[in-house]
C-alpha positions as CSV (number, residue, x, y, z in Angstrom):
1,X,6.2,-11.4,34.9
2,X,3.4,-14.4,34.7
3,X,5.5,-17.7,35.6
4,X,4.8,-18.9,31.7
5,X,6.7,-16.0,30.7
6,X,9.3,-16.6,33.3
7,X,9.8,-20.0,32.1
8,X,9.8,-18.6,28.3
9,X,12.7,-16.0,29.6
10,X,14.8,-19.0,30.9
11,X,14.8,-20.8,27.8
12,X,16.0,-17.5,25.8
13,X,18.6,-17.2,28.2
14,X,19.9,-20.9,27.9
15,X,20.8,-20.3,24.1
16,X,24.6,-19.9,23.7
17,X,27.0,-20.6,21.0
18,X,27.8,-23.9,22.7
19,X,27.9,-27.4,20.3
20,X,24.9,-28.2,18.6
21,X,23.2,-30.8,16.9
22,X,21.0,-31.2,13.6
23,X,22.4,-28.2,12.2
24,X,21.0,-27.3,8.4
25,X,23.8,-26.2,5.8
26,X,24.9,-22.5,5.8
27,X,23.1,-22.3,2.1
28,X,20.0,-23.2,3.4
29,X,17.4,-19.8,3.6
30,X,16.2,-21.2,6.9
31,X,19.0,-22.4,8.9
32,X,18.2,-24.4,12.3
33,X,19.5,-26.4,14.4
34,X,18.9,-28.0,18.2
35,X,21.4,-26.4,21.5
36,X,22.6,-29.1,24.3
37,X,19.9,-27.1,26.0
38,X,16.8,-28.7,23.8
39,X,16.3,-25.0,22.5
40,X,15.5,-25.6,18.7
41,X,16.9,-22.6,17.2
42,X,15.2,-20.9,13.2
43,X,17.5,-18.4,11.4
44,X,16.4,-16.6,8.5
45,X,18.9,-16.7,5.7
46,X,17.7,-15.0,2.8
47,X,19.3,-11.7,2.3
48,X,19.3,-9.1,1.8
49,X,16.2,-8.4,3.8
50,X,15.4,-12.2,5.1
51,X,12.3,-11.9,2.4
52,X,9.5,-14.7,3.2
53,X,8.9,-15.6,-0.7
54,X,7.0,-18.7,-1.4
55,X,10.0,-21.2,-0.9
56,X,11.2,-19.7,2.5
57,X,8.1,-20.1,3.6
58,X,7.9,-23.6,3.0
59,X,11.1,-23.9,4.8
60,X,10.2,-22.0,8.0
61,X,7.3,-24.4,7.7
62,X,9.6,-27.7,7.5
63,X,11.4,-26.5,10.2
64,X,9.0,-25.4,12.4
65,X,7.2,-29.4,11.8
66,X,11.3,-30.9,12.8
67,X,11.4,-29.3,15.7
68,X,7.4,-29.9,16.8
69,X,7.9,-33.6,15.7
70,X,11.0,-33.8,18.1
71,X,10.4,-35.2,21.0
72,X,14.6,-33.6,22.1
73,X,13.4,-30.2,21.8
74,X,11.4,-28.1,24.3
75,X,11.3,-25.0,22.4
76,X,12.0,-23.5,19.7
77,X,13.7,-19.6,19.1
78,X,12.8,-18.0,15.9
79,X,15.6,-15.0,15.0
80,X,17.2,-13.3,11.6
81,X,20.9,-11.8,10.6
82,X,22.4,-9.2,10.5
83,X,20.2,-5.8,10.1
84,X,16.7,-7.7,9.7
85,X,14.6,-10.4,11.4
86,X,12.0,-10.5,8.1
87,X,11.7,-8.2,5.6
88,X,8.1,-9.3,5.3
89,X,6.3,-11.0,2.2
90,X,8.0,-11.0,-2.0
91,X,6.5,-7.7,-3.1
92,X,6.9,-9.0,-6.6
93,X,4.5,-11.8,-5.8
94,X,1.8,-10.2,-3.8
95,X,1.1,-7.9,-6.4
96,X,1.5,-10.5,-9.7
97,X,-1.1,-12.4,-7.2
98,X,-3.3,-9.7,-6.9
99,X,-3.7,-9.1,-9.7
100,X,-4.2,-12.4,-11.6
101,X,-1.0,-12.1,-13.4
102,X,0.2,-15.1,-12.8
103,X,-0.6,-18.8,-12.0
104,X,1.2,-19.1,-8.5
105,X,-0.9,-19.9,-6.1
106,X,-2.1,-16.9,-3.0
107,X,1.6,-16.4,-1.0
108,X,-1.2,-15.1,1.9
109,X,-3.2,-18.3,1.8
110,X,0.2,-20.3,1.8
111,X,1.3,-18.3,4.6
112,X,-1.5,-18.7,7.1
113,X,-1.1,-22.3,8.2
114,X,2.5,-22.0,8.4
115,X,1.9,-19.4,11.4
116,X,-1.3,-21.1,12.3
117,X,0.5,-24.1,12.7
118,X,3.3,-21.8,14.8
119,X,0.8,-20.6,17.4
120,X,-1.5,-23.6,17.8
121,X,1.6,-25.5,18.0
122,X,2.0,-27.4,22.0
123,X,5.9,-26.0,22.0
124,X,6.5,-22.7,23.0
125,X,7.7,-20.5,20.3
126,X,10.1,-17.3,21.0
127,X,11.0,-14.7,18.3
128,X,14.1,-13.0,19.2
129,X,13.5,-10.2,16.9
130,X,17.5,-9.3,15.9
131,X,16.5,-6.3,13.7
132,X,13.9,-5.3,10.9
133,X,10.8,-7.3,11.2
134,X,8.4,-5.5,8.8
135,X,5.3,-6.6,7.3
136,X,5.2,-10.4,7.1
137,X,7.6,-10.0,9.5
138,X,5.9,-8.7,12.2
139,X,3.5,-11.4,11.8
140,X,5.4,-13.9,12.3
141,X,6.5,-12.9,15.4
142,X,2.8,-11.9,16.2
143,X,2.2,-15.8,15.7
144,X,4.9,-16.8,18.3
145,X,4.5,-17.2,22.4
146,X,6.5,-14.6,23.2
147,X,8.8,-11.9,21.6
148,X,12.3,-10.5,22.7
149,X,13.4,-7.3,21.0
150,X,17.1,-6.1,20.3
151,X,16.9,-2.0,21.3
152,X,18.2,-1.2,18.0
153,X,15.3,-3.3,16.2
154,X,12.8,-1.8,14.2
155,X,9.2,-3.9,14.0
156,X,5.4,-2.7,12.3
157,X,3.2,-4.0,9.5
158,X,4.6,-1.6,7.2
159,X,1.8,-2.5,4.1
160,X,-0.4,0.0,3.8
161,X,2.9,2.4,2.5
162,X,2.8,0.1,-0.4
163,X,-1.5,0.2,-0.8
164,X,-1.6,-2.9,0.5
165,X,-2.9,-4.3,3.9
166,X,-1.8,-6.9,6.3
167,X,-2.5,-10.5,5.0
168,X,-0.4,-13.0,7.3
169,X,-3.1,-12.2,10.0
170,X,-1.5,-9.0,11.4
171,X,-5.0,-7.1,11.6
172,X,-6.1,-9.7,14.2
173,X,-3.0,-10.8,16.2
174,X,-2.3,-7.3,16.6
175,X,-5.1,-5.5,18.1
176,X,-5.1,-8.5,20.5
177,X,-1.9,-7.3,22.0
178,X,-2.0,-3.4,21.5
179,X,-5.7,-3.0,21.6
180,X,-7.8,-1.5,18.8
181,X,-7.4,1.8,18.6
182,X,-3.5,1.7,18.4
183,X,-3.4,-1.2,16.1
184,X,-5.7,0.3,14.0
185,X,-3.1,3.4,13.9
186,X,-0.3,1.0,13.3
187,X,-1.9,-0.5,10.6
188,X,-3.3,2.6,8.5
189,X,-0.1,4.4,9.2
190,X,2.2,1.8,8.6
191,X,4.3,2.8,11.5
192,X,7.6,1.2,12.9
193,X,8.2,1.1,16.1
194,X,11.0,1.4,18.3
195,X,11.6,-1.2,21.0
196,X,11.2,0.6,23.5
197,X,7.4,1.5,22.2
198,X,6.7,-1.7,21.0
199,X,7.6,-3.1,24.3
200,X,5.3,-0.3,26.1
201,X,2.3,-1.0,23.6
202,X,2.4,-4.8,24.3
203,X,3.9,-6.0,20.4
204,X,7.0,-7.1,22.5
205,X,7.2,-8.7,26.3
206,X,11.0,-8.0,26.6
207,X,13.6,-5.8,25.3
208,X,17.7,-6.5,25.8
209,X,20.8,-5.4,24.3
210,X,21.6,-6.9,20.6
211,X,24.6,-8.8,22.3
212,X,22.2,-10.2,25.4
213,X,19.8,-10.9,22.0
214,X,20.9,-15.1,21.9
215,X,23.7,-14.7,24.6
């Protein structure tokens, strides 16, 4: 493991349920808090699948920028709740915008600046993949600098099973981590990967038991 990966692993290991500051409210679609260790935690809170409609993307962007501008925050974790890390884009909105059935702006166009900002930011972002990370959820994880996945989680770009192609940058980021041939197979088949396969192929950097993911 490289020195940068070791540093990120240590930051992940500092996550614990101790007293926190600047916590958001439980009814927010994206929760945020800062741990005493100086690690910011962003948690998707949009049940049942933690999907990414416009207002969730906006909330994610706001939380990311808040932590990027906070000099007390050393690194940021993005995670989900219960069975889902993030279920991806709101398919009903995607279909409407794809066929010009709504005056809303493109959900795809709205997502790119959010993920690009995470990727290009000066602070390390870690995806703690607690459950299903599908479609746009997988692409959110790919936009971070380090990915830790629960042994019970699943990850994949599943858009092709709906007659779509990944639109949040996955067609560029997935080949960078797992190679062009395997990424092409993953994208065209919409395959979901186990944690073991995801680590072996390079999609995630580390795998652990669900109880240890944020311990």
